[in-house]
C-alpha positions in Angstrom: -59.9 182.4 -6.2 -60.3 183.6 -2.6 -56.9 182.1 -1.8 -55.4 184.2 -4.6 -57.3 187.2 -3.4 -56.1 186.6 0.2 -52.5 186.6 -0.9 -52.8 189.7 -3.1 -54.9 191.8 -0.7 -53.0 190.8 2.4 -49.8 192.2 0.8 -51.2 195.2 -1.0 -54.6 196.1 0.5 -57.8 197.0 -1.1 -56.5 199.8 -3.3 -53.1 198.3 -4.1 -54.3 194.8 -4.8 -54.6 193.9 -8.5 -57.7 192.0 -9.7 -55.7 191.1 -12.9 -53.1 189.4 -10.6 -55.8 187.6 -8.6 -57.6 186.4 -11.8 -54.3 185.1 -13.2 -53.3 183.3 -10.0 -56.8 181.8 -9.8 -56.7 180.6 -13.4 -59.6 182.9 -14.5 -59.9 185.5 -17.1 -60.2 189.0 -15.7 -63.8 189.4 -17.1 -64.8 186.1 -15.4 -63.5 187.4 -12.1 -66.0 190.3 -12.5 -68.8 187.9 -13.3 -68.3 186.4 -9.9 -67.7 189.6 -8.0 -68.9 192.8 -9.6 -66.4 195.0 -7.9 -63.0 194.7 -6.3 -64.5 195.8 -3.0 -66.9 192.9 -3.1 -64.0 190.5 -3.6 -62.1 192.2 -0.8 -65.1 191.8 1.5 -65.6 188.1 0.5 -61.9 187.6 1.3 -62.4 189.2 4.8 -65.4 187.0 5.5 -63.3 184.0 4.6 -60.7 185.1 7.1 -63.2 185.5 9.9 -64.8 182.1 9.0 -61.3 180.5 9.3 -60.8 182.2 12.7 -64.2 181.1 13.9 -63.7 177.6 12.7 -60.2 177.2 14.1 -60.2 179.2 17.3 -63.8 179.6 18.5 -65.0 176.1 17.7 -61.9 174.5 19.2 -62.3 176.6 22.4 -66.0 175.7 22.6 -65.1 172.0 22.2 -62.7 172.2 25.2 -65.6 172.7 27.7 -63.4 172.6 30.8 -60.5 174.7 29.5 -61.4 176.8 26.5 -58.6 179.4 27.0 -55.7 177.1 26.4 -57.4 175.6 23.3 -58.1 179.1 21.9 -54.6 180.2 22.7 -53.1 177.2 20.9 -55.5 177.7 17.9 -54.6 181.5 17.7 -50.9 180.6 17.8 -51.4 178.3 14.9 -53.4 180.9 13.0 -50.7 183.5 13.5 -48.3 181.3 11.5 -50.5 182.1 8.4 -49.0 185.5 7.6 -51.4 186.2 4.7 -54.4 185.5 7.0 -53.1 187.8 9.7 -52.1 190.6 7.3 -55.5 190.4 5.6 -57.1 190.9 9.0 -55.1 194.0 9.5 -55.8 195.2 5.9 -59.5 195.0 6.8 -59.0 197.4 9.7 -56.9 199.6 7.5 -59.7 199.8 4.9 -62.3 200.9 7.5 -62.5 204.3 5.9 -65.0 202.6 3.6 -68.4 202.3 5.3 -69.1 198.8 3.9 -65.8 197.4 5.0 -66.1 199.1 8.3 -69.5 197.4 8.8 -68.0 194.0 8.0 -65.1 194.6 10.4 -67.3 195.9 13.2 -69.7 192.9 12.9 -66.9 190.3 12.6 -64.9 191.8 15.5 -68.0 192.0 17.7 -69.0 188.4 16.9 -65.5 187.0 17.7 -65.3 189.0 20.9 -68.8 187.9 22.0 -68.1 184.3 21.2 -64.9 184.5 23.3 -66.8 186.2 26.1 -69.4 183.4 26.2 -66.9 180.7 26.6 -67.5 178.6 29.8 -65.5 179.7 32.7 -64.4 183.1 31.2 -65.4 186.4 32.5 -65.5 189.7 30.6 -62.0 190.7 31.8 -60.4 187.5 30.6 -62.2 187.9 27.2 -60.9 191.5 26.9 -57.4 190.5 27.8 -57.4 187.5 25.4 -58.8 189.6 22.6 -56.4 192.6 23.2 -53.3 190.3 23.5 -54.4 188.4 20.5 -54.5 191.6 18.4 -51.0 192.6 19.7 -49.7 189.1 18.8 -51.3 189.4 15.4 -49.4 192.6 14.7 -46.2 190.9 15.8 -46.9 187.9 13.6 -47.4 190.2 10.6 -44.1 192.0 11.4 -42.6 188.6 11.7 -41.1 189.3 15.1 -40.6 185.6 15.7 -37.7 186.0 13.3 -36.2 189.0 15.0 -34.9 188.0 18.4 -32.4 190.5 19.8 -30.5 191.2 23.0 -32.8 194.1 23.8 -35.8 191.8 24.1 -37.4 192.6 20.8 -38.9 189.8 18.9 -40.3 186.6 20.4 -39.1 187.3 23.9 -41.0 190.6 23.8 -44.2 189.3 22.2 -44.4 185.7 23.1 -43.1 185.5 26.7 -45.8 184.8 29.2 
């Protein structure tokens, strides 16, 4: 069900996403969806939490496992995560829905947790963590806009975003 919610909310956001569509894609009746999550917002928040669990599992854990060189491991993992357009778009939908205090609290906590975990990686200082986090957010926006498909002579697309 969270996979169906991820797809729907990533494309349409909290207010545009349809719980009827999510229930149908998940093979549930609409009333059963609301037995599991009493509101659409609860389902949206559960979906956001799944996004952050995926990021933590794939990027932070991989970085921590590479004791001597966490940055390359995290960069590789983030690059792989950016290929999941629904995951990246949902991350942005979470920020877009921060007008809601409950969603804002989830986004603030998750963002803080990811940043602090990056900052604690062995061999990284606060400046490297800030740079990694900021560049990662820029790359995420580019991934959602599918800039990797938009190479141009003017340098837009992958040469703009993904050149080191």
